[in-house]
VEXLUMTI-957331 format. One line per 10 residues: number of its first residue (from 0); their letters; for each residue x negated, y negated, z of C-alpha. Coordinates in Angstrom, 1 decimal. Example, Ala and Ser with C-alpha at 12.3 -4.5 7.8 and 13.67 -1.06 7.14 Angstrom:
! residues 2
0 = as = -12.3:4.5:7.8 | -13.7:1.1:7.1 $
***
This chain:
! residues 379
0 = mnrcylreav = 86.2:-4.3:-23.8 | 83.5:-7.9:-23.3 | 80.2:-7.4:-25.1 | 77.3:-6.9:-22.4 | 74.6:-8.8:-23.8 | 71.0:-9.6:-22.5 | 71.0:-13.2:-22.8 | 67.7:-13.8:-20.7 | 64.4:-12.5:-18.9 | 62.1:-13.2:-17.0 $
10 = tfcslgntpd = 59.8:-11.2:-15.2 | 56.4:-11.8:-13.0 | 53.6:-8.1:-13.6 | 50.2:-7.0:-13.9 | 50.3:-8.1:-17.2 | 51.5:-12.1:-16.6 | 54.0:-14.4:-15.8 | 55.5:-15.2:-19.1 | 56.8:-13.5:-22.3 | 53.8:-14.1:-24.1 $
20 = eithgirsns = 51.4:-13.6:-21.9 | 53.1:-9.9:-21.0 | 52.6:-9.5:-25.2 | 49.2:-10.3:-25.0 | 48.5:-8.2:-22.4 | 50.3:-5.1:-22.9 | 48.6:-5.6:-26.3 | 44.5:-5.7:-25.2 | 45.3:-3.1:-22.1 | 44.2:-4.5:-19.5 $
30 = iekakeftfg = 42.4:-2.5:-16.8 | 43.7:-1.0:-13.2 | 41.8:-2.4:-10.3 | 41.2:-0.5:-6.9 | 43.9:-1.0:-4.2 | 42.2:0.2:-0.6 | 44.6:1.4:2.3 | 44.5:3.0:5.6 | 45.7:6.6:5.1 | 45.9:8.1:8.5 $
40 = aelvsrqyrg = 41.9:7.1:9.5 | 40.4:6.8:6.4 | 40.5:4.3:4.2 | 41.1:5.4:0.8 | 40.5:3.5:-2.7 | 43.3:4.0:-6.0 | 43.9:2.3:-8.7 | 46.9:0.2:-8.7 | 48.5:-2.6:-11.1 | 49.1:-5.7:-9.0 $
50 = mkdkrvtgnd = 51.1:-8.8:-10.0 | 49.1:-11.5:-12.2 | 47.9:-14.8:-9.5 | 50.7:-13.7:-7.1 | 50.0:-12.1:-3.8 | 53.3:-11.1:-1.9 | 52.2:-11.2:1.9 | 55.0:-11.6:4.9 | 58.4:-13.6:4.3 | 57.5:-16.8:3.1 $
60 = kfyavleqll = 55.7:-15.4:0.6 | 58.4:-12.7:-0.4 | 61.1:-15.2:-1.2 | 58.7:-18.0:-2.6 | 57.9:-15.4:-5.8 | 61.9:-14.0:-6.0 | 63.6:-18.2:-6.0 | 60.5:-19.0:-8.0 | 61.6:-15.7:-10.7 | 65.9:-17.0:-10.3 $
70 = lelitkshld = 65.3:-20.7:-10.8 | 62.9:-19.8:-14.1 | 65.9:-17.5:-15.1 | 68.5:-19.9:-14.2 | 66.6:-22.5:-16.0 | 65.9:-21.2:-18.9 | 69.5:-19.9:-19.8 | 70.9:-23.3:-18.9 | 73.5:-22.3:-16.4 | 75.6:-25.0:-15.1 $
80 = pdqmeecall = 77.5:-24.5:-11.4 | 80.5:-23.3:-12.4 | 78.7:-20.9:-14.4 | 76.7:-19.9:-11.6 | 79.5:-19.8:-9.1 | 81.8:-16.9:-11.0 | 77.9:-15.5:-11.0 | 77.2:-12.2:-9.5 | 73.3:-11.2:-8.5 | 72.9:-7.3:-7.7 $
90 = igstsmsipc = 69.7:-6.1:-6.3 | 67.8:-2.9:-7.1 | 64.3:-1.8:-5.3 | 62.6:1.1:-2.9 | 60.4:-1.2:-0.7 | 62.8:-4.1:0.0 | 62.3:-6.0:3.0 | 59.0:-4.0:3.7 | 56.9:-6.3:2.6 | 58.5:-9.0:4.7 $
100 = sepifksnpd = 57.8:-6.5:8.3 | 55.0:-4.6:7.4 | 52.6:-7.4:8.7 | 54.9:-8.1:11.9 | 53.9:-4.6:12.5 | 50.5:-5.0:11.8 | 49.6:-7.6:13.8 | 51.7:-6.5:17.4 | 49.9:-4.0:18.9 | 52.8:-3.5:21.3 $
110 = evmlpyigyg = 55.2:-2.2:18.0 | 56.1:0.8:18.1 | 58.3:0.8:15.0 | 58.4:-0.9:11.7 | 60.8:-3.7:12.4 | 63.7:-3.8:10.7 | 65.4:-6.4:8.1 | 68.5:-5.7:7.2 | 69.1:-5.6:3.4 | 72.4:-7.5:2.6 $
120 = aigerlahtf = 69.8:-10.7:4.4 | 67.8:-10.9:1.2 | 71.0:-11.2:-1.1 | 72.7:-13.2:1.0 | 69.9:-15.6:1.3 | 69.0:-15.5:-2.6 | 72.7:-16.0:-3.7 | 73.3:-18.9:-1.3 | 69.9:-21.0:-2.2 | 71.2:-20.5:-5.6 $
130 = glggevalfa = 75.6:-21.3:-5.5 | 75.6:-17.9:-6.5 | 79.0:-17.1:-5.5 | 79.9:-14.2:-7.6 | 79.8:-10.5:-5.9 | 75.9:-9.5:-3.9 | 75.4:-5.7:-4.3 | 72.1:-3.7:-3.4 | 70.7:-0.8:-4.3 | 68.3:1.1:-3.0 $
140 = tactssanal = 68.2:4.9:-5.2 | 64.5:5.2:-5.3 | 62.8:4.4:-8.9 | 66.3:4.1:-10.6 | 67.2:1.3:-8.1 | 67.3:-2.0:-10.7 | 68.4:0.3:-13.2 | 71.6:1.5:-11.6 | 72.1:-2.4:-10.9 | 71.5:-2.9:-14.2 $
150 = lygqtgintg = 74.3:-0.2:-14.8 | 76.7:-1.4:-12.7 | 76.5:-5.1:-13.9 | 77.1:-3.4:-17.2 | 80.2:-1.8:-16.4 | 81.6:-4.6:-14.5 | 81.0:-6.9:-17.6 | 82.1:-4.5:-20.2 | 85.3:-4.3:-17.8 | 86.3:-8.0:-16.9 $
160 = kfqraivlgf = 85.5:-7.6:-13.1 | 82.9:-10.6:-13.8 | 81.7:-12.3:-16.6 | 78.0:-12.2:-16.0 | 75.6:-11.0:-13.0 | 71.6:-11.6:-12.6 | 70.6:-8.4:-12.0 | 66.8:-8.9:-10.1 | 64.5:-5.8:-9.4 | 61.7:-5.6:-7.6 $
170 = dfyneltmsg = 58.7:-3.8:-5.9 | 55.9:-5.3:-4.1 | 52.4:-3.7:-2.4 | 52.7:-2.7:0.7 | 50.6:0.4:2.5 | 53.7:2.3:3.6 | 54.5:2.8:-0.1 | 51.0:4.4:-1.0 | 50.4:6.0:1.9 | 53.9:7.7:1.5 $
180 = fesfgllsrd = 53.1:8.9:-2.5 | 49.5:9.6:-1.3 | 51.1:11.9:1.4 | 52.6:13.6:-1.5 | 49.2:13.8:-3.6 | 51.2:12.1:-6.5 | 48.6:9.0:-6.7 | 46.2:9.5:-10.0 | 42.6:8.5:-9.3 | 41.6:8.3:-13.4 $
190 = gcrpfdahrs = 44.6:6.7:-14.9 | 48.1:7.6:-15.9 | 48.4:9.6:-18.6 | 51.9:9.9:-19.4 | 52.8:13.5:-21.3 | 49.3:14.2:-21.5 | 48.1:17.8:-20.3 | 45.6:16.6:-18.5 | 47.5:14.0:-16.5 | 47.0:13.7:-12.7 $
200 = gmvlgegcga = 49.5:11.5:-11.0 | 50.9:7.7:-11.0 | 49.2:4.7:-10.6 | 51.9:2.2:-8.9 | 52.2:-1.4:-9.9 | 54.1:-4.2:-8.6 | 56.8:-6.7:-10.2 | 59.6:-8.5:-10.6 | 62.0:-9.0:-13.3 | 65.3:-10.9:-13.6 $
210 = illdtvpssy = 67.9:-10.4:-16.2 | 71.1:-12.4:-16.9 | 73.8:-9.9:-17.8 | 76.5:-12.2:-20.2 | 79.3:-12.1:-22.4 | 77.8:-14.8:-24.0 | 74.6:-14.0:-26.4 | 71.4:-15.0:-26.1 | 69.4:-17.7:-27.8 | 67.5:-14.8:-29.8 $
220 = ksqlilrgga = 67.9:-14.3:-33.3 | 68.5:-10.9:-32.2 | 70.6:-9.7:-30.0 | 69.9:-6.8:-27.1 | 73.7:-5.2:-25.5 | 73.7:-3.0:-22.8 | 76.4:-0.2:-24.6 | 76.9:2.3:-21.7 | 74.8:4.5:-19.5 | 75.5:7.0:-17.3 $
230 = nrsdtfspta = 73.4:8.1:-13.7 | 73.7:11.8:-11.9 | 71.7:13.3:-8.7 | 69.5:16.5:-8.7 | 69.6:18.6:-5.8 | 67.3:21.0:-6.5 | 64.9:19.3:-4.0 | 64.5:17.0:-1.3 | 62.3:14.6:-3.9 | 62.1:16.0:-7.7 $
240 = hntdgimvaq = 63.9:16.9:-10.5 | 64.5:20.5:-11.3 | 61.5:20.9:-14.1 | 64.2:23.2:-16.1 | 65.2:19.5:-17.2 | 69.4:20.4:-17.7 | 69.9:17.9:-14.9 | 67.7:15.7:-17.4 | 69.7:16.3:-20.4 | 72.9:16.1:-19.0 $
250 = tirdalcdak = 72.5:12.5:-17.5 | 71.3:11.1:-20.9 | 74.4:13.0:-23.0 | 76.8:11.1:-20.2 | 75.1:8.1:-21.0 | 75.3:8.8:-24.8 | 78.9:9.4:-24.6 | 79.9:6.4:-22.7 | 78.0:4.4:-24.5 | 80.0:6.2:-28.3 $
260 = vepcdvglik = 76.8:7.2:-29.4 | 75.0:10.7:-31.3 | 72.2:11.8:-30.6 | 71.2:11.4:-34.2 | 71.5:8.0:-33.8 | 68.9:7.4:-31.4 | 66.1:5.4:-32.8 | 63.8:4.6:-30.0 | 63.2:6.7:-26.7 | 61.3:4.1:-23.5 $
270 = ahatgsetnd = 60.7:7.9:-21.6 | 60.5:7.2:-17.2 | 57.3:9.0:-17.9 | 55.5:8.3:-14.4 | 52.3:11.1:-15.6 | 53.2:13.4:-12.9 | 53.1:16.8:-13.6 | 56.8:17.9:-12.0 | 58.7:14.4:-13.5 | 56.6:14.6:-16.9 $
280 = raegtglrhv = 58.1:17.9:-17.2 | 61.5:18.0:-16.2 | 61.7:14.7:-18.3 | 60.4:16.3:-21.2 | 62.5:19.2:-21.3 | 65.0:17.3:-20.7 | 65.1:15.8:-23.8 | 64.1:18.6:-25.8 | 67.3:20.0:-24.7 | 68.9:16.8:-26.4 $
290 = fsqmppvlal = 67.2:15.9:-29.2 | 66.5:18.3:-31.8 | 64.8:16.2:-34.1 | 62.6:13.8:-31.5 | 62.9:9.9:-32.2 | 59.6:7.9:-31.3 | 59.1:7.6:-27.2 | 56.8:5.1:-25.9 | 56.1:5.2:-22.5 | 55.4:1.6:-19.9 $
300 = ksslghtlgg = 53.8:3.5:-17.0 | 49.9:3.1:-18.1 | 50.2:-0.5:-19.3 | 52.8:-1.6:-16.2 | 52.0:0.5:-13.4 | 55.0:2.3:-11.7 | 57.3:-0.8:-10.6 | 59.6:1.8:-8.2 | 62.8:0.5:-7.8 | 61.8:-2.0:-10.2 $
310 = cgavefavlw = 60.9:-0.5:-13.1 | 64.7:-0.7:-14.3 | 65.0:-4.2:-14.6 | 60.6:-5.2:-15.2 | 60.5:-2.2:-18.1 | 64.0:-3.5:-20.0 | 62.8:-7.4:-19.6 | 59.2:-6.1:-21.0 | 60.4:-4.1:-24.0 | 62.5:-7.1:-24.9 $
320 = fclregflpk = 59.9:-9.6:-25.5 | 58.1:-6.8:-27.4 | 61.0:-6.1:-30.0 | 62.0:-10.3:-30.2 | 58.3:-10.0:-31.3 | 58.9:-7.5:-33.4 | 56.7:-4.9:-32.4 | 57.2:-2.1:-30.7 | 53.8:-0.9:-28.1 | 51.5:1.9:-28.2 $
330 = tygfevmdds = 51.6:4.1:-25.3 | 48.0:4.1:-23.8 | 46.5:6.9:-21.6 | 47.9:10.0:-24.0 | 45.4:12.0:-25.6 | 46.4:16.0:-25.4 | 49.6:17.3:-25.9 | 51.3:19.3:-23.1 | 52.8:22.4:-24.8 | 55.3:23.2:-22.5 $
340 = igiapsqdes = 56.7:19.6:-22.7 | 56.2:19.0:-26.7 | 56.3:15.4:-26.8 | 53.8:13.2:-28.4 | 54.5:8.9:-27.3 | 53.7:6.8:-29.6 | 50.2:6.6:-30.3 | 50.1:3.2:-32.9 | 52.0:-0.3:-32.4 | 54.7:-0.2:-34.8 $
350 = evsegillln = 57.0:-2.3:-36.5 | 60.8:-2.9:-34.9 | 64.1:-1.9:-36.8 | 67.7:-2.2:-35.9 | 68.9:0.6:-34.0 | 70.1:2.7:-30.6 | 67.3:3.0:-27.7 | 67.9:4.5:-24.9 | 66.3:3.9:-21.2 | 65.1:7.0:-19.4 $
360 = hfgfggsgvv = 65.0:6.7:-15.6 | 63.9:9.5:-13.4 | 63.2:9.2:-9.7 | 61.7:10.5:-6.8 | 65.0:12.3:-4.7 | 66.5:13.6:-8.2 | 68.2:10.1:-8.5 | 68.4:9.3:-12.7 | 69.8:6.6:-14.9 | 69.8:7.1:-18.2 $
370 = lvaqfgece = 70.6:3.2:-20.4 | 72.6:2.7:-23.9 | 71.4:-0.5:-25.6 | 71.5:-1.6:-29.5 | 68.9:-4.2:-30.6 | 69.5:-6.0:-33.7 | 71.2:-9.7:-34.8 | 74.3:-10.8:-33.8 | 77.5:-9.6:-35.9 $
***
């Protein structure tokens, strides 16, 4: 069975557009900025983490950002034309082309519904632009979209279906998404507080991340290997997971089994931890079902915002940047333990050690993806 290495990664997010900017930003804890959007007949302001120095408005800028991201990934990876011809492109996003169609809708008073731009057009255009000749697949499973793309890529490489795959995850600002979460009362007015007793909802963010999965190791001293994972769907509710945590726990157990890892082997958990009432409770309860001794837990959404379908790729890349710099970031926003959850995420930056990482994604609609990775020097 082939090993699935993270060979390279590039990310544009609220913290910056390079690994150095991002690791510096996560240490300095930049403050969320307010974003105004129309909600019904009202103008509403909520905290939001937009991409640094990049604004996606309409079709041209949408593709310009994604093409810049992929060009940087391909350049840093030193992929030659033959390697690119064999490379798959796996895309995960919640909003997909909505940032392109929303401006068209808003500029035309005769429009009665959002113009439809086929999702497949995104993958076809990007694959053609860069000469990617392998499979092109798109994943739209809410907040687990690019996590599912990573899992599919890992499975494909392990089984020899393809030798390498670019996983692209993104979500950009649009009013439809903001209004949708506002209608559910899920947007916080005072910041993201993962697992905190006084959490008040999520802070959305935008970002895009591209990860090259390959049978070839990276050029870095320590390697990050994607060992396995699992996905499940919780049918308890049309929108949320059951707070009993049973489905969450089963997804984690399935992922550990797939990676041939025991719970006691896990050295770090990257939690989904949106800061919303039910999502944090479901995830926390599920973790306690699996782990009698809880490993260190960290959450990134209080630093990045919730990048929705892009969070699988974006957060994996950001965590890898930190690992390469030799530190694990602290979790911002947590102050008071919620006794019903019983988890206190990391409050201090810590040093990195080799070991097994668990990466959780439990999203809107009950979709769940857990990935298992191993960090350390290549054997």
